[in-house]
C-alpha positions as CSV (number, residue, x, y, z in Angstrom):
1,X,124.5,86.3,-11.4
2,X,124.6,83.0,-9.5
3,X,121.5,84.0,-7.5
4,X,119.6,84.7,-10.7
5,X,120.5,81.3,-12.1
6,X,119.4,79.5,-8.9
7,X,116.2,81.6,-8.9
8,X,115.5,80.7,-12.5
9,X,116.2,77.0,-11.8
10,X,113.8,77.1,-8.9
11,X,111.0,78.6,-11.0
12,X,111.6,76.1,-13.8
13,X,111.4,73.2,-11.3
14,X,108.2,74.6,-9.8
15,X,106.7,75.0,-13.3
16,X,107.7,71.4,-14.2
17,X,106.2,70.1,-10.9
18,X,102.9,71.9,-11.6
19,X,102.7,70.5,-15.2
20,X,103.5,67.0,-13.8
21,X,100.8,67.3,-11.1
22,X,98.2,68.3,-13.7
23,X,99.1,65.7,-16.3
24,X,98.1,62.1,-15.4
25,X,100.7,59.5,-16.2
26,X,100.0,56.3,-18.1
27,X,99.6,53.1,-16.1
28,X,102.8,51.1,-15.8
29,X,104.1,47.9,-14.2
30,X,106.6,48.3,-11.3
31,X,109.4,47.3,-13.6
32,X,108.3,49.9,-16.3
33,X,108.1,52.6,-13.6
34,X,111.6,52.0,-12.3
35,X,113.0,52.2,-15.9
36,X,110.9,55.3,-16.7
37,X,111.8,57.1,-13.4
38,X,115.5,57.1,-14.3
39,X,114.8,59.5,-17.1
40,X,112.7,62.0,-15.1
41,X,113.8,65.2,-13.6
42,X,111.2,65.2,-10.8
43,X,110.5,62.5,-8.2
44,X,107.5,60.3,-8.5
45,X,105.8,57.8,-6.1
46,X,104.2,54.7,-7.6
47,X,100.8,53.6,-6.4
48,X,98.3,51.2,-8.0
49,X,100.1,51.3,-11.4
50,X,100.3,55.1,-11.6
51,X,103.3,57.4,-11.1
52,X,102.4,60.4,-8.9
53,X,104.5,63.6,-9.0
54,X,105.6,64.9,-5.7
55,X,105.1,68.5,-4.9
56,X,107.8,70.6,-3.3
57,X,107.6,71.4,0.5
58,X,108.0,74.6,2.5
59,X,111.2,75.8,4.1
60,X,109.9,74.6,7.5
61,X,109.1,71.2,6.0
62,X,112.7,70.8,4.7
63,X,114.3,72.4,7.7
64,X,112.6,69.9,10.1
65,X,113.7,66.9,8.0
66,X,117.3,68.2,8.0
67,X,117.2,69.0,11.7
68,X,116.0,65.5,12.6
69,X,118.6,64.0,10.2
70,X,121.5,65.9,11.8
71,X,120.4,64.8,15.3
72,X,119.8,61.2,14.4
73,X,122.7,60.5,12.0
74,X,125.5,60.1,14.5
75,X,123.5,57.8,16.7
76,X,122.1,55.7,13.9
77,X,125.5,55.3,12.1
78,X,127.3,54.3,15.3
79,X,124.9,51.4,15.7
80,X,125.5,50.1,12.2
81,X,122.3,51.4,10.7
82,X,121.7,53.6,7.6
83,X,119.7,56.8,7.5
84,X,118.6,58.7,4.4
85,X,116.4,61.6,3.4
86,X,113.8,62.0,0.7
87,X,115.8,61.0,-2.4
88,X,115.8,57.3,-1.3
89,X,112.5,55.4,-1.9
90,X,111.0,52.6,0.1
91,X,109.4,49.6,-1.6
92,X,106.1,48.4,-0.1
93,X,105.2,45.2,-2.1
94,X,104.4,46.7,-5.6
95,X,104.4,50.3,-4.5
96,X,107.2,52.9,-4.1
97,X,107.2,55.8,-1.7
98,X,109.7,58.6,-0.9
99,X,109.6,59.2,2.9
100,X,111.1,62.5,4.2
101,X,113.5,60.3,6.3
102,X,114.1,56.6,6.6
103,X,116.2,54.4,8.8
104,X,117.1,50.8,8.1
105,X,119.1,48.4,10.2
106,X,118.5,45.3,8.2
107,X,121.5,43.5,6.6
108,X,119.5,43.0,3.4
109,X,119.5,46.8,2.9
110,X,123.2,47.2,3.5
111,X,124.2,47.1,-0.2
112,X,121.1,49.0,-1.4
113,X,121.8,51.8,-3.9
114,X,118.3,53.3,-4.9
115,X,115.7,51.9,-2.4
116,X,115.2,50.3,0.9
117,X,112.9,47.3,1.4
118,X,113.3,46.7,5.2
119,X,113.0,50.0,7.0
120,X,112.9,50.3,10.8
121,X,111.8,53.9,11.1
122,X,110.0,56.1,8.6
123,X,109.4,59.8,9.1
124,X,107.0,62.1,7.2
125,X,106.9,65.9,7.7
126,X,103.2,66.8,7.3
127,X,101.9,69.3,4.7
128,X,98.4,70.4,3.7
129,X,98.5,68.5,0.5
130,X,99.8,65.2,1.9
131,X,98.5,65.1,5.5
132,X,95.4,63.0,4.8
133,X,97.5,60.5,2.8
134,X,100.2,60.4,5.5
135,X,97.7,59.7,8.2
136,X,95.6,57.3,6.1
137,X,96.9,55.4,3.1
138,X,100.6,55.7,3.9
139,X,100.0,54.8,7.6
140,X,98.4,51.5,6.5
141,X,101.0,50.8,3.8
142,X,104.0,51.4,6.2
143,X,102.4,49.4,9.0
144,X,102.3,46.4,6.6
145,X,106.1,46.4,6.4
146,X,107.2,43.6,8.8
147,X,110.4,45.3,9.8
148,X,108.9,48.8,10.5
149,X,108.9,49.6,14.3
150,X,108.0,53.3,14.3
151,X,106.2,55.7,12.0
152,X,106.7,59.3,12.8
153,X,104.7,62.4,11.8
154,X,106.3,65.8,12.3
155,X,104.1,69.0,12.2
156,X,105.6,72.1,10.5
157,X,102.8,74.3,12.0
158,X,103.4,73.7,15.7
159,X,105.8,71.9,18.0
160,X,104.3,68.4,18.0
161,X,105.6,65.0,16.8
162,X,103.4,61.9,16.6
163,X,104.7,58.4,16.7
164,X,103.0,55.1,15.8
165,X,105.0,52.4,17.6
166,X,104.7,48.6,17.1
167,X,104.3,46.6,20.3
168,X,105.7,43.1,20.8
169,X,102.3,41.6,20.1
170,X,102.1,43.4,16.7
171,X,99.6,46.0,17.7
172,X,100.3,49.7,17.3
173,X,100.6,52.3,20.0
174,X,100.0,56.0,19.4
175,X,102.1,58.6,21.3
176,X,102.4,62.4,20.8
177,X,105.2,64.6,22.0
178,X,104.6,68.4,22.5
179,X,106.8,71.4,23.4
180,X,108.9,70.9,26.5
181,X,108.8,67.0,26.3
182,X,111.5,64.4,25.5
183,X,111.1,62.9,22.1
184,X,111.8,59.2,21.9
185,X,112.5,56.6,19.2
186,X,112.4,53.4,21.2
187,X,113.4,51.2,18.3
188,X,116.7,53.1,17.9
189,X,117.3,53.8,21.6
190,X,117.3,57.5,20.7
191,X,116.0,60.5,22.7
192,X,116.3,64.3,22.7
193,X,114.4,67.3,23.8
194,X,111.7,68.0,21.1
195,X,112.7,71.7,21.3
196,X,116.1,70.7,19.8
197,X,114.4,69.5,16.7
198,X,112.4,72.7,16.3
199,X,115.3,75.0,17.3
200,X,115.7,77.9,14.9
201,X,112.8,76.6,12.7
202,X,110.4,79.2,11.4
203,X,107.1,77.3,11.5
204,X,104.5,77.6,8.8
205,X,101.4,79.6,9.6
206,X,98.8,77.3,11.2
207,X,95.7,77.2,9.0
208,X,92.6,76.8,11.3
209,X,89.3,75.4,10.0
210,X,86.6,78.2,9.8
211,X,83.6,77.8,12.0
212,X,80.1,79.2,11.9
213,X,78.6,81.1,14.8
């Protein structure tokens, strides 16, 4: 009986998400969005005056976010920082995003209850529907946050994690970690085998681009 209720709830949430994705939301000010969002069942990001419904991820997507959270949390909390997953939003000027994982070490975020303004590390697990945004618009938005030191992209299709790391002179360095390598978050002094992150994860099927002979 309980399984049937959970299954029905999942179907209802997916149907609500599909409706929300298809129906454009009216333009709002940031203040109107924050008030409106409190009454919504789904999560929305806020960009250029518009609320954008967030589609659900795959099991691999969610498992990778949880895996990284479990590995990072003890280290992060022991250093006095805070770590949260996708239900906590990040404010970027007049925009609001929901990263898959965010770490803040700034005292100004210590008492935050709904959003962070001064993140140190942001992680996005890629998906076909969001990858171009994660690599483009979100990359530029997140890099504009003065406190951000590392932006991390995690692949759910293969064992690879990409990191954009801010240098001392303000420029950004790109590094990728593949199977068998040691994954590093320099800003947090954290490292582990990348295979630990992907351990027991059933990866999504890699969709390759077709080519013409």
